A tleap script that builds the chain and sets N, CA, C and O, in Angstrom:
source leaprc.protein.ff14SB
mol = sequence {
  NMET PRO ARG SER THR THR ASP ILE ILE ARG
  HIE ALA GLU GLU LEU ALA ASP LEU ILE GLU
  SER ASP ASP VAL THR LEU ASP ARG ALA PRO
  PRO GLU VAL ALA ARG ALA TYR LYS GLU LEU
  LEU ALA ALA VAL ILE GLU ARG GLY LYS ALA
  GLU GLU ASP VAL MET ARG ALA VAL ALA GLU
  LEU ARG ARG VAL GLY GLY SER TRP ASN LEU
  ILE GLY PRO ALA LEU GLY VAL SER ARG GLN
  SER ALA ARG GLU ARG TYR ALA LEU VAL ASP
  GLU SER CASP
}
set mol.1.N position { 72.992 76.525 89.019 }
set mol.1.CA position { 72.373 77.516 88.309 }
set mol.1.C position { 71.159 77.761 88.961 }
set mol.1.O position { 70.503 78.686 88.483 }
set mol.2.N position { 70.863 77.396 89.565 }
set mol.2.CA position { 69.128 77.095 89.313 }
set mol.2.C position { 68.069 77.667 87.995 }
set mol.2.O position { 68.575 78.783 87.881 }
set mol.3.N position { 67.350 77.652 87.317 }
set mol.3.CA position { 66.630 77.857 86.332 }
set mol.3.C position { 65.431 79.120 86.428 }
set mol.3.O position { 64.752 78.927 87.436 }
set mol.4.N position { 64.931 80.491 85.580 }
set mol.4.CA position { 64.182 81.204 86.165 }
set mol.4.C position { 63.419 80.832 86.023 }
set mol.4.O position { 63.311 79.701 85.548 }
set mol.5.N position { 61.986 81.924 86.509 }
set mol.5.CA position { 60.798 81.154 86.553 }
set mol.5.C position { 59.922 80.388 85.658 }
set mol.5.O position { 59.323 79.313 85.694 }
set mol.6.N position { 60.133 81.664 84.586 }
set mol.6.CA position { 59.762 81.780 82.542 }
set mol.6.C position { 60.120 80.849 82.559 }
set mol.6.O position { 59.467 80.191 81.749 }
set mol.7.N position { 61.312 79.890 83.324 }
set mol.7.CA position { 61.855 78.573 82.271 }
set mol.7.C position { 61.521 77.934 82.280 }
set mol.7.O position { 61.223 77.148 81.381 }
set mol.8.N position { 61.300 77.923 84.022 }
set mol.8.CA position { 60.140 75.850 84.536 }
set mol.8.C position { 59.696 76.606 84.210 }
set mol.8.O position { 60.659 77.188 83.710 }
set mol.9.N position { 58.105 77.800 83.864 }
set mol.9.CA position { 56.836 77.656 83.233 }
set mol.9.C position { 57.071 77.321 81.659 }
set mol.9.O position { 56.667 76.245 81.219 }
set mol.10.N position { 57.520 77.959 81.087 }
set mol.10.CA position { 57.871 77.286 79.124 }
set mol.10.C position { 57.869 75.778 79.252 }
set mol.10.O position { 57.353 74.835 78.653 }
set mol.11.N position { 58.577 75.936 80.170 }
set mol.11.CA position { 58.761 73.481 79.654 }
set mol.11.C position { 58.247 72.992 80.375 }
set mol.11.O position { 58.861 71.971 80.681 }
set mol.12.N position { 57.201 73.131 81.016 }
set mol.12.CA position { 55.879 73.337 81.662 }
set mol.12.C position { 54.936 73.374 80.642 }
set mol.12.O position { 53.888 72.731 80.582 }
set mol.13.N position { 55.237 73.913 80.105 }
set mol.13.CA position { 54.090 74.374 79.185 }
set mol.13.C position { 54.455 73.473 77.922 }
set mol.13.O position { 53.626 72.696 77.449 }
set mol.14.N position { 56.009 73.648 77.291 }
set mol.14.CA position { 56.610 72.541 76.040 }
set mol.14.C position { 55.746 71.311 76.657 }
set mol.14.O position { 54.900 71.014 75.813 }
set mol.15.N position { 55.660 70.677 77.533 }
set mol.15.CA position { 56.301 69.356 78.390 }
set mol.15.C position { 54.535 68.939 78.026 }
set mol.15.O position { 54.462 67.873 77.415 }
set mol.16.N position { 53.020 69.671 78.334 }
set mol.16.CA position { 52.284 69.513 77.975 }
set mol.16.C position { 51.413 69.116 76.544 }
set mol.16.O position { 50.551 68.325 76.162 }
set mol.17.N position { 52.520 70.572 75.883 }
set mol.17.CA position { 52.165 70.417 74.648 }
set mol.17.C position { 53.245 68.477 73.822 }
set mol.17.O position { 52.849 68.139 72.707 }
set mol.18.N position { 54.138 67.760 74.337 }
set mol.18.CA position { 55.134 67.022 74.409 }
set mol.18.C position { 53.398 66.422 74.456 }
set mol.18.O position { 52.636 66.210 73.513 }
set mol.19.N position { 53.194 66.277 75.836 }
set mol.19.CA position { 52.200 65.446 75.858 }
set mol.19.C position { 50.674 64.788 74.806 }
set mol.19.O position { 50.168 63.691 74.568 }
set mol.20.N position { 50.392 66.406 74.394 }
set mol.20.CA position { 49.184 66.435 74.149 }
set mol.20.C position { 49.753 65.799 71.816 }
set mol.20.O position { 49.191 65.865 70.723 }
set mol.21.N position { 50.827 65.397 72.250 }
set mol.21.CA position { 51.928 65.082 70.317 }
set mol.21.C position { 52.544 64.247 70.383 }
set mol.21.O position { 53.473 63.900 71.112 }
set mol.22.N position { 51.979 63.810 69.491 }
set mol.22.CA position { 52.790 62.045 69.448 }
set mol.22.C position { 54.444 61.683 69.158 }
set mol.22.O position { 54.995 60.729 68.610 }
set mol.23.N position { 54.961 62.963 69.821 }
set mol.23.CA position { 56.470 62.706 69.322 }
set mol.23.C position { 57.427 62.636 70.391 }
set mol.23.O position { 58.600 63.004 70.458 }
set mol.24.N position { 56.328 61.839 71.561 }
set mol.24.CA position { 57.401 60.993 72.616 }
set mol.24.C position { 56.504 59.449 72.324 }
set mol.24.O position { 55.283 59.592 72.250 }
set mol.25.N position { 57.131 57.790 72.134 }
set mol.25.CA position { 56.231 57.229 71.978 }
set mol.25.C position { 56.768 55.872 73.753 }
set mol.25.O position { 57.905 55.408 73.837 }
set mol.26.N position { 55.859 55.617 74.639 }
set mol.26.CA position { 56.890 54.801 74.484 }
set mol.26.C position { 56.225 53.160 74.920 }
set mol.26.O position { 56.298 52.470 75.937 }
set mol.27.N position { 55.668 53.017 73.783 }
set mol.27.CA position { 55.939 51.272 72.671 }
set mol.27.C position { 56.666 50.740 73.552 }
set mol.27.O position { 56.536 50.194 74.648 }
set mol.28.N position { 57.407 50.995 72.886 }
set mol.28.CA position { 58.840 49.810 73.656 }
set mol.28.C position { 59.142 49.540 74.697 }
set mol.28.O position { 59.260 48.320 74.807 }
set mol.29.N position { 59.410 50.247 75.875 }
set mol.29.CA position { 59.045 50.906 77.291 }
set mol.29.C position { 58.222 49.801 77.969 }
set mol.29.O position { 57.199 49.218 77.609 }
set mol.30.N position { 59.004 49.696 79.084 }
set mol.30.CA position { 58.703 48.368 80.194 }
set mol.30.C position { 57.032 49.160 80.694 }
set mol.30.O position { 57.080 50.390 80.673 }
set mol.31.N position { 55.527 48.493 81.151 }
set mol.31.CA position { 55.013 49.429 81.169 }
set mol.31.C position { 55.173 50.806 82.858 }
set mol.31.O position { 54.719 51.932 83.061 }
set mol.32.N position { 55.965 49.937 83.592 }
set mol.32.CA position { 56.678 50.552 84.686 }
set mol.32.C position { 57.260 52.325 84.394 }
set mol.32.O position { 56.930 53.500 84.561 }
set mol.33.N position { 58.408 51.392 83.816 }
set mol.33.CA position { 58.915 52.761 82.906 }
set mol.33.C position { 57.751 54.268 82.287 }
set mol.33.O position { 57.617 55.474 82.496 }
set mol.34.N position { 57.012 52.938 81.275 }
set mol.34.CA position { 55.722 54.436 80.851 }
set mol.34.C position { 55.551 54.799 82.198 }
set mol.34.O position { 56.282 55.742 82.500 }
set mol.35.N position { 54.702 54.301 83.300 }
set mol.35.CA position { 54.060 55.212 84.006 }
set mol.35.C position { 55.148 55.433 84.796 }
set mol.35.O position { 55.977 55.116 83.943 }
set mol.36.N position { 55.867 55.749 85.827 }
set mol.36.CA position { 57.148 56.837 85.147 }
set mol.36.C position { 57.442 57.919 85.434 }
set mol.36.O position { 57.518 58.919 86.149 }
set mol.37.N position { 57.667 56.985 84.088 }
set mol.37.CA position { 57.470 58.457 83.562 }
set mol.37.C position { 56.575 59.731 82.787 }
set mol.37.O position { 56.967 60.898 82.803 }
set mol.38.N position { 55.740 59.434 82.344 }
set mol.38.CA position { 54.333 60.007 83.281 }
set mol.38.C position { 54.338 60.972 84.029 }
set mol.38.O position { 54.201 62.148 83.692 }
set mol.39.N position { 54.571 60.354 85.603 }
set mol.39.CA position { 54.573 60.427 86.611 }
set mol.39.C position { 54.968 61.881 86.553 }
set mol.39.O position { 54.207 62.812 86.818 }
set mol.40.N position { 56.498 62.014 86.105 }
set mol.40.CA position { 56.996 62.663 86.187 }
set mol.40.C position { 56.778 63.460 84.959 }
set mol.40.O position { 57.827 64.097 84.864 }
set mol.41.N position { 56.162 63.730 84.151 }
set mol.41.CA position { 56.016 64.452 83.355 }
set mol.41.C position { 54.873 65.408 84.283 }
set mol.41.O position { 55.156 66.510 84.753 }
set mol.42.N position { 53.332 64.622 84.449 }
set mol.42.CA position { 52.700 65.738 85.515 }
set mol.42.C position { 53.086 66.287 86.139 }
set mol.42.O position { 52.551 67.384 86.297 }
set mol.43.N position { 54.936 65.769 87.396 }
set mol.43.CA position { 54.651 66.874 88.572 }
set mol.43.C position { 55.626 68.331 87.685 }
set mol.43.O position { 55.627 69.525 87.985 }
set mol.44.N position { 56.358 67.621 86.565 }
set mol.44.CA position { 57.106 68.730 85.775 }
set mol.44.C position { 55.721 69.940 85.614 }
set mol.44.O position { 55.526 70.978 86.247 }
set mol.45.N position { 55.143 69.479 84.814 }
set mol.45.CA position { 53.755 70.635 84.743 }
set mol.45.C position { 53.271 70.856 86.163 }
set mol.45.O position { 52.688 71.940 86.121 }
set mol.46.N position { 53.212 70.353 87.470 }
set mol.46.CA position { 52.320 71.154 88.190 }
set mol.46.C position { 53.385 71.956 89.037 }
set mol.46.O position { 52.963 72.841 89.783 }
set mol.47.N position { 55.017 71.650 88.953 }
set mol.47.CA position { 55.545 72.180 89.165 }
set mol.47.C position { 55.303 74.093 87.987 }
set mol.47.O position { 55.552 75.240 88.359 }
set mol.48.N position { 55.002 73.820 87.236 }
set mol.48.CA position { 54.773 75.191 85.957 }
set mol.48.C position { 53.606 76.182 86.914 }
set mol.48.O position { 53.645 77.320 87.382 }
set mol.49.N position { 52.517 74.984 86.904 }
set mol.49.CA position { 51.408 75.885 88.300 }
set mol.49.C position { 52.570 76.586 88.798 }
set mol.49.O position { 53.357 77.462 88.441 }
set mol.50.N position { 52.172 75.275 90.475 }
set mol.50.CA position { 53.335 75.711 91.021 }
set mol.50.C position { 53.418 77.571 90.853 }
set mol.50.O position { 52.741 78.530 91.224 }
set mol.51.N position { 54.494 77.372 90.182 }
set mol.51.CA position { 55.839 78.747 89.560 }
set mol.51.C position { 54.199 79.373 88.541 }
set mol.51.O position { 54.644 79.240 87.401 }
set mol.52.N position { 53.202 79.740 88.410 }
set mol.52.CA position { 52.155 80.495 87.901 }
set mol.52.C position { 51.815 81.118 89.065 }
set mol.52.O position { 51.642 82.316 88.837 }
set mol.53.N position { 51.660 80.869 90.096 }
set mol.53.CA position { 50.497 81.216 91.199 }
set mol.53.C position { 51.418 81.412 92.134 }
set mol.53.O position { 50.935 81.903 93.154 }
set mol.54.N position { 53.332 81.083 92.203 }
set mol.54.CA position { 53.271 81.790 93.298 }
set mol.54.C position { 54.252 82.966 92.856 }
set mol.54.O position { 55.006 83.296 93.771 }
set mol.55.N position { 54.404 83.610 91.779 }
set mol.55.CA position { 54.641 84.913 90.560 }
set mol.55.C position { 52.880 85.462 90.635 }
set mol.55.O position { 52.925 86.681 90.477 }
set mol.56.N position { 51.795 85.136 90.766 }
set mol.56.CA position { 51.174 85.742 91.317 }
set mol.56.C position { 50.557 85.931 92.531 }
set mol.56.O position { 49.835 86.890 92.801 }
set mol.57.N position { 50.862 84.944 93.325 }
set mol.57.CA position { 50.913 85.490 94.762 }
set mol.57.C position { 52.106 86.889 95.047 }
set mol.57.O position { 51.928 87.852 95.793 }
set mol.58.N position { 52.985 86.674 94.418 }
set mol.58.CA position { 53.603 87.746 94.800 }
set mol.58.C position { 54.009 90.028 94.083 }
set mol.58.O position { 54.485 91.156 94.208 }
set mol.59.N position { 53.262 89.012 93.414 }
set mol.59.CA position { 52.843 90.699 92.247 }
set mol.59.C position { 52.213 90.982 93.129 }
set mol.59.O position { 52.691 91.767 93.947 }
set mol.60.N position { 50.198 90.183 93.414 }
set mol.60.CA position { 49.506 90.798 94.833 }
set mol.60.C position { 49.812 91.446 95.077 }
set mol.60.O position { 49.849 92.601 94.654 }
set mol.61.N position { 50.604 90.346 96.870 }
set mol.61.CA position { 51.525 90.959 97.578 }
set mol.61.C position { 52.385 92.524 97.912 }
set mol.61.O position { 52.109 93.316 98.813 }
set mol.62.N position { 53.598 92.660 96.771 }
set mol.62.CA position { 53.533 93.556 96.814 }
set mol.62.C position { 52.448 94.573 95.903 }
set mol.62.O position { 52.685 95.698 96.341 }
set mol.63.N position { 51.441 94.684 94.908 }
set mol.63.CA position { 50.467 95.823 94.359 }
set mol.63.C position { 49.730 96.262 95.821 }
set mol.63.O position { 49.083 97.291 96.016 }
set mol.64.N position { 49.995 95.269 96.709 }
set mol.64.CA position { 49.301 95.968 98.286 }
set mol.64.C position { 50.107 96.661 99.391 }
set mol.64.O position { 49.776 97.150 100.471 }
set mol.65.N position { 51.752 96.487 98.493 }
set mol.65.CA position { 52.508 96.649 99.526 }
set mol.65.C position { 52.662 95.995 100.637 }
set mol.65.O position { 52.411 96.342 101.791 }
set mol.66.N position { 53.213 94.747 100.103 }
set mol.66.CA position { 54.009 93.883 100.514 }
set mol.66.C position { 55.225 94.260 101.140 }
set mol.66.O position { 55.252 95.488 101.060 }
set mol.67.N position { 56.266 93.853 101.734 }
set mol.67.CA position { 57.176 94.133 101.701 }
set mol.67.C position { 58.207 92.994 101.408 }
set mol.67.O position { 58.007 92.176 102.306 }
set mol.68.N position { 59.229 92.520 100.588 }
set mol.68.CA position { 60.551 92.256 100.759 }
set mol.68.C position { 61.202 91.102 101.371 }
set mol.68.O position { 61.682 90.046 100.961 }
set mol.69.N position { 60.972 91.954 103.034 }
set mol.69.CA position { 61.214 90.988 104.018 }
set mol.69.C position { 60.263 90.037 104.330 }
set mol.69.O position { 60.429 88.943 104.870 }
set mol.70.N position { 59.073 90.653 103.868 }
set mol.70.CA position { 57.347 90.102 104.514 }
set mol.70.C position { 57.820 88.485 103.368 }
set mol.70.O position { 57.921 87.431 103.996 }
set mol.71.N position { 58.047 88.431 101.933 }
set mol.71.CA position { 58.072 87.938 100.808 }
set mol.71.C position { 59.771 86.677 101.291 }
set mol.71.O position { 60.031 85.474 101.300 }
set mol.72.N position { 60.223 87.541 101.497 }
set mol.72.CA position { 61.804 86.296 101.417 }
set mol.72.C position { 61.150 85.519 101.557 }
set mol.72.O position { 60.571 84.830 100.716 }
set mol.73.N position { 61.092 85.456 103.731 }
set mol.73.CA position { 60.866 83.816 104.414 }
set mol.73.C position { 59.335 83.662 103.948 }
set mol.73.O position { 58.520 83.305 104.799 }
set mol.74.N position { 58.972 83.878 102.824 }
set mol.74.CA position { 57.646 83.022 103.330 }
set mol.74.C position { 57.833 82.392 101.994 }
set mol.74.O position { 56.770 81.942 101.566 }
set mol.75.N position { 59.152 82.166 100.966 }
set mol.75.CA position { 59.499 81.951 100.015 }
set mol.75.C position { 60.963 80.315 100.935 }
set mol.75.O position { 61.001 79.085 100.978 }
set mol.76.N position { 61.465 81.006 101.229 }
set mol.76.CA position { 62.649 80.267 102.079 }
set mol.76.C position { 63.426 80.825 101.850 }
set mol.76.O position { 64.506 80.236 101.905 }
set mol.77.N position { 63.456 82.608 101.362 }
set mol.77.CA position { 64.550 83.234 100.885 }
set mol.77.C position { 65.249 84.059 101.458 }
set mol.77.O position { 64.536 84.573 102.321 }
set mol.78.N position { 66.220 84.481 101.479 }
set mol.78.CA position { 65.690 86.374 100.952 }
set mol.78.C position { 64.765 87.187 100.776 }
set mol.78.O position { 63.861 87.314 99.950 }
set mol.79.N position { 65.283 87.997 102.116 }
set mol.79.CA position { 64.697 89.163 100.710 }
set mol.79.C position { 65.179 89.541 98.853 }
set mol.79.O position { 64.638 89.652 97.753 }
set mol.80.N position { 66.702 89.628 99.568 }
set mol.80.CA position { 67.620 89.786 98.460 }
set mol.80.C position { 67.296 88.990 96.906 }
set mol.80.O position { 67.044 89.485 95.807 }
set mol.81.N position { 67.423 87.576 97.339 }
set mol.81.CA position { 67.412 86.202 96.486 }
set mol.81.C position { 65.847 86.783 96.394 }
set mol.81.O position { 65.690 87.497 95.403 }
set mol.82.N position { 64.829 86.644 97.110 }
set mol.82.CA position { 62.601 87.534 96.619 }
set mol.82.C position { 63.219 87.315 95.045 }
set mol.82.O position { 63.285 86.671 93.998 }
set mol.83.N position { 63.821 89.104 96.352 }
set mol.83.CA position { 63.267 90.924 94.812 }
set mol.83.C position { 64.618 90.010 93.095 }
set mol.83.O position { 64.293 90.246 91.931 }
set mol.84.N position { 65.607 89.326 93.330 }
set mol.84.CA position { 65.585 89.615 92.876 }
set mol.84.C position { 66.014 88.898 91.300 }
set mol.84.O position { 66.796 89.140 90.381 }
set mol.85.N position { 64.700 87.615 91.738 }
set mol.85.CA position { 64.089 86.470 91.044 }
set mol.85.C position { 62.342 86.996 90.613 }
set mol.85.O position { 61.764 87.017 89.527 }
set mol.86.N position { 62.026 87.261 91.584 }
set mol.86.CA position { 60.424 87.925 91.288 }
set mol.86.C position { 60.212 89.087 90.505 }
set mol.86.O position { 59.122 89.308 89.978 }
set mol.87.N position { 61.583 90.150 90.351 }
set mol.87.CA position { 61.469 91.498 89.892 }
set mol.87.C position { 60.841 91.895 88.637 }
set mol.87.O position { 60.684 93.031 88.189 }
set mol.88.N position { 60.572 90.980 88.239 }
set mol.88.CA position { 59.385 91.240 86.708 }
set mol.88.C position { 58.291 91.461 87.104 }
set mol.88.O position { 57.636 92.432 86.728 }
set mol.89.N position { 57.729 90.263 88.268 }
set mol.89.CA position { 56.293 90.815 88.337 }
set mol.89.C position { 56.071 91.590 89.053 }
set mol.89.O position { 54.879 91.650 89.355 }
set mol.90.N position { 57.165 92.783 89.853 }
set mol.90.CA position { 56.475 93.702 90.797 }
set mol.90.C position { 56.947 94.204 89.434 }
set mol.90.O position { 57.787 93.786 88.636 }
set mol.91.N position { 55.859 95.560 89.450 }
set mol.91.CA position { 55.434 96.741 89.081 }
set mol.91.C position { 55.911 98.135 89.808 }
set mol.91.O position { 56.194 99.232 89.326 }
set mol.92.N position { 55.890 97.721 90.972 }
set mol.92.CA position { 56.258 98.912 91.712 }
set mol.92.C position { 56.824 99.782 92.229 }
set mol.92.O position { 56.568 100.851 92.784 }
set mol.93.N position { 58.134 98.839 91.828 }
set mol.93.CA position { 59.490 99.574 92.202 }
set mol.93.C position { 59.874 100.012 90.818 }
set mol.93.O position { 60.914 100.646 90.637 }
savepdb mol mol.pdb
quit
């Protein structure tokens, strides 16, 4: 089951905090593992940022009158799926 957008963003924020802390050390890991791990963390953080951008864009489109029939296909899902996933950002319903 896909995680909610809130979960994705929260996870990205937790990873950003983790990177800044000393909780994870890769001192004994081979350099290629450390590099790949850092790339993974960076990608997850970027995914969280992208999800925030999508949420803002959906909210703005709804604010100016955009329909779920327009939003769903843009996201690659049905209008109902889009509405279920992003209903919390939509204050016009």
